[in-house]
N, C-alpha and C positions, 0 to 999 in steps of 0.2 A: 754721488749725485741725486737730484730731485727726479726723479724719471714719470711726473705725473700725466703728462705729457704724452708720452707715449706709452703708459699703460691704457689711457683711454683712447690709442689710435688702435691697440691691438682688440681692446674692449667693442670698439667699433665696427672692424674685422669680423670679431667672433659672433657678434648681432646679427651682420650681413649673409655670413656662413650660414650662422644657426643651426650647429652640430652635424651639419652635412660632408664636412671636411676636418681635419684633424688639425689639431694647431699648429704642427707644422709647415702645414697651408699657408698660413700666416705665415711662416719666416719667409717663406718662399716669396710670397708675394711682397712685402717688406721689402725683402734685399735685392728685388727686380731678378728673381733668376727665370731666364729665357727656355726653360721648357713649355712642351706642348700643354701639357699639364695645370702649370702656375698660367701662363697668358690665358689660358679657357677660364682657370677661375676668376680671373680678374675683369674679364669679361663678363661671365654666368653672373657674377654677384653684385656687378657693378660698382668693381674696387680698382678700375684703370687710374682713377688719380692717384690712387696712394702707391703704385707699381712703382719698386726702384726707391721709395723715399728714406730707405732708412737701413745704407746698405754696411753700415756696424754692426748691424744688431746679428748677436750671434745667440744660437741655439741655448748653451746656459743662461746666459738673460731672459730670453722669451722663457726658459722654465720657470726661473726668478720671481718674474712678475706674474708668472702664471699661478704660481704657488701662492705670491703675495695676494692676487687677486681672489683666489679661492676661499681663504681666512679671513679676508672680509667679509666675505657673501657677497660676493659680486658675481663671480662665475657657479655654476654647477659640473661635473665630470659627467659627458657621458660616454658610449662606446667606442673603441677605436681610436683613443687620445682627444678625444673632441669635448666640446665646452660646448654649453646652453649659457647667456645670462641670466641670472633670477631675475625678479621682480627689484630687489634694491640695484643691480646692475643697470637695469633697463631705466631706474630713475636717475642713477647717478649719470649715466651715459646722456640724458634728455637736457639735464642740469648742466653737463660739459658743452653739448651743442649749441647751446644759447652763450654760453661767457665765455668761449673761446673754439668758435665751429672754423673746420677744417676750409682756410680759404679756397675761393670759388675759383683762381687761378689756376689751383694746383692739379698740372696733369701729365702724372708720370709715365703713361702707356704713350703717351702718341711723343715726346718730348726725351724721353729716355737713353737716347741713342746720340743727342745732340746737346744734353745740360752740362755736363763737366767739362766738352769740346769748348762749347761759348763759353763758358765763364774762364777757363785758358787761355785764351786765345783775347778776350775785353781785357782780361787783369793784366797780360805780360804788353797790348796794345798800349793801354793807358800808361806804363810807368815807361816803355819806351819812348812814345812821343812828350811823354811829363819831362824825360833826362834829353832827348835833342832840342826839346825849346830852351832849355837851361845849358845845354851847349857842356852837359856833363856824359862822359861815355866808363866813368868810372862807376860800375854800380854792378851788384850781383842780380841776376834776371829774379822772379820772385817765380816764375814757372822752371823747372828744370825736363822739361819732356825736349827734348831735340826736335821733335819732327813740329811741336809747335815755333818754336824758334825758324826753324826752317820756314814755316809757310812765313810768318812775320814778315822774316827778311825778303823772300819771295813776292811777297803784296805790296810793301813798300818800294822797292823796286821798281816796280808794274807803275806805279802812278805819280802822275810830276807835279804833286801839291807839296809846298812848304811846309817848314815846320810849324810857320803859325796855323797857316791854314788847315793842316793835320788839327792841331789843338784847338780851334776855333770849331772845327766842324762835327767833333767829338765830343765835344763840351756839348754843342747847343744838341746833338742827337739825343745827347742821356737825357741831359737835363729834361728837353721836350715828350722823350720817352716815358720816364717816371714822374715827370709833374703830370702826365697826362690821366692817371688814376687815382683818385683822394680816396683810394681804402690800402693801398700799401704805402712802406715807410723805406723811404730810398735811403737812409741811415742801416737797414739793414744790409745793404750792400757795397754805400760807400765808406763804410769805415774798415772796410776788408782792401779796396783799393791802395795798392801804394804808389809813391809817385814821389820826384823831387824832392828830398828833405822829408820823405813821409812815407813811415811802414804799416802799410797793413795789419789790420790782425787778423788772427786764423780765427775759423768757427769757435773753439770753446771760447777764445780772448772778449770773441765780439758777445757771443751770449750772457758773459760776465757785463761787458762792458751798458749792456743795455738792460740789465738786471731781469734777464728770462731763461728758463732750465732750455739745456741744452737742444731736446728734442722737437721743443716748438719753435726754438731757432732755426735749425735745420728745415722745419717744413716751412718757415718762413720765408728763409733764404731761395730754396727751393722752385717756392710757388712763385718769388718776385721774378726768377729768371725764367722760368715758363710764362707769366705774365708777358715780360719781354720779346721772347720769342715769337708769340700768337700773336702781340702788336705788331713785328716787326714782318710775321709774314704775310698781316693782312694792309700793311702798307711799306711795303718793301721801296717803294718811291721816296716817300718821306724820308725814309731811312738807310739813305745809298751806303753810306760806312757800314753800320750794325748790320746791314742784311750780308756787306760783303764776307763778314764772320762768318756764314754759317750756307751760302750761295749754292756752294760746289757742294754740301754734306746734307743737306736737308731735303730727305726723301718724303715724296710725297704721302705714301703710306707706312706707316709706320712700321714695316715690318723685319723681321731678323735678317741677316744677309743671308740664311739658308734659305730661308720660305720666299725670299725675292727671287733666289736664283730658281726656283721652282714655277713662281709666277711667272717668271718670261719663256719658259718652256710650256705653262698650260697656254701661253697665248698665243701659239704656234700651231695650235690643236692638238696637242702629243697627250697620249691616256698616260694616266696612270703607269703601266706595265713598261711604256716605252720609258718614261721619266724615270723610272725604278731603274734603268736600263744606261742610262746616261748620265744618271748621277752617281751610278752605282751605291745607292741607298737602299736600306729596308722599306721594304711597301709601309709599314705603320710609318716610318718618318716623312713619308712623303704627303701621306693621310694627316698624320697632322700638320703639315704644312697649308695644305688646301683649308684645314678649320682654321689657320689663323690666318691664311686672305679671306676667307668670307667672313671674319671675325670684322677686317680690316678694308675692303675693300667693299665699296655700301652694292656696287652695281653688277658685281660677281654671282654668277649663274650656279645654282647648285643643282639643278636637274641632271646635267651631264651625270651626275653622282649616287643620286637621288630622285626618284619619281616622283612627279608631284601627290601623287594618292596617297604615295606613303609619309611621304613628310605633312601629309595629313594629319593620318594616325597619328604618327609619332606626337604632334603638335597637342592634340586632343588629349592622348594618354599623359604626355605632362601638365595637363591643366588640371586633370584628373589624379596626377598622384601626388600623396602626401611628402614627399621625399621627394629633394632635386638629385638623389643618386640614379646614374645612367642604371645600373642593373635592373632598379623597379623599373625605370620606365622600359626596359627590352621585355620584362614580365607581361606588361601590357600589348606589347609589336616583338611577337618573336620572331617574324621573319625578316625584322632589322638587327643588322649589325650595330656594333658600339659608332663606327664611323661614320654609319649614315645617322644615327641620335647625336651624333656632338657636333655635325656638321647642320642639320637641320634645325636642332635647337640655337645656334649661330646666327643663324638667318633670321629666324620666327620670335625673332623682338626678345626672348628671353636671354638672350646672355651677350647682344651687340652693342650695349647701351655704355657712353664714356661717362 
C-alpha cells in the first residue's frame, strides 16, 4: 500500500513539533488519544485539525515510516526518540503542501467525538428511507450497532413525515449541503452510501475506485464529514433533518466527558480540593481537566489558579526560551509549578489556536 500521504502528514507533524516531543507524541495525536498531554500538544503545536484522523495507525507502522523517512534523508534523529526535518525534508514538505494541502475543513479536535456517530446515523438513515420508499423490508442494515438502530427507530416514530416526504427532504438537504462548497467532491461520501439495490463501498474500495491512496482518501472523507457538521451547525434551520442527527449529541465545547464534569463543578464555584473529594480523582487529573477547559473555553478565567503577575512572568519566559519543553520554562520561573505553566500557556496565545 502506498502511504506517501500519511508519510507527509507525519512529516508535517514532526515539523510543527520541531524535536520538542518524541515520535510517539505524533502517534497519540493521530490516534486521537484523550490524554492530557496529547490534548495539550494538539493545541500547543497547532495540530488540532489532525487530532484523531488516523486511528488505524499502529506503533510499528509509524516506526517503519520513520525509518523510511530517515533513510531518505527527510528527518534526522534527536534526543529522546525525537526527530527534526532536514533541509530536504522541509523542501519536500513545502512541495507536498502546494500539491496536496491538508483540507481546510478538517477539524479533528472539534468534531472527533461525533464524526463516527454522524456517519453511522446518516448512512443507516439513507439505507432505511431508501428501502421504505421502495417498500422493501428484507435487507441487512449497513450499521450493526444496536444503539444506532434504536436511535433511528425512535427518531422515525416521533416524526409524522411520509416515506416520500422523508426521501425528498433528505435528498434536498444533502444535495444543498454538498454542493455548497466547490472545493469538496461529494463522490467521496456518496459512493459509500447503501440504498435500495445499491451496495455502498468500504473505505478501501472507495479509495481504489477513485484512484487515490488510502491515507489521502481517509483525510478527504473525514474533512467532508467535518465540513457537513460545521455547515449544519451554522445553518441548523436550513438543515432540520440533518441537524436532528446531532442535535442531542453535540456539545458546545469539545471537552472529554470527564473534563465536562469537572467544568460543571467549577461553574458552581468549587475549588480544586473540593472537586477532588467529590469526584474521587487525583489532583493532577483535575488539573489536567482545567488545562483542557482553558484550551477550549475562550472566556474561561484562569486567574483563580494563576496570579496575573505570574502569568506575565511565564509568558515572558516562554518568549525567551528556545525550547517549548516545560522544564526549560520552569528554570526561568522557578516559583511556578508545571500546572501553572501549562495553564498559562494554554491561555496566552501559545497553544489555543485551532
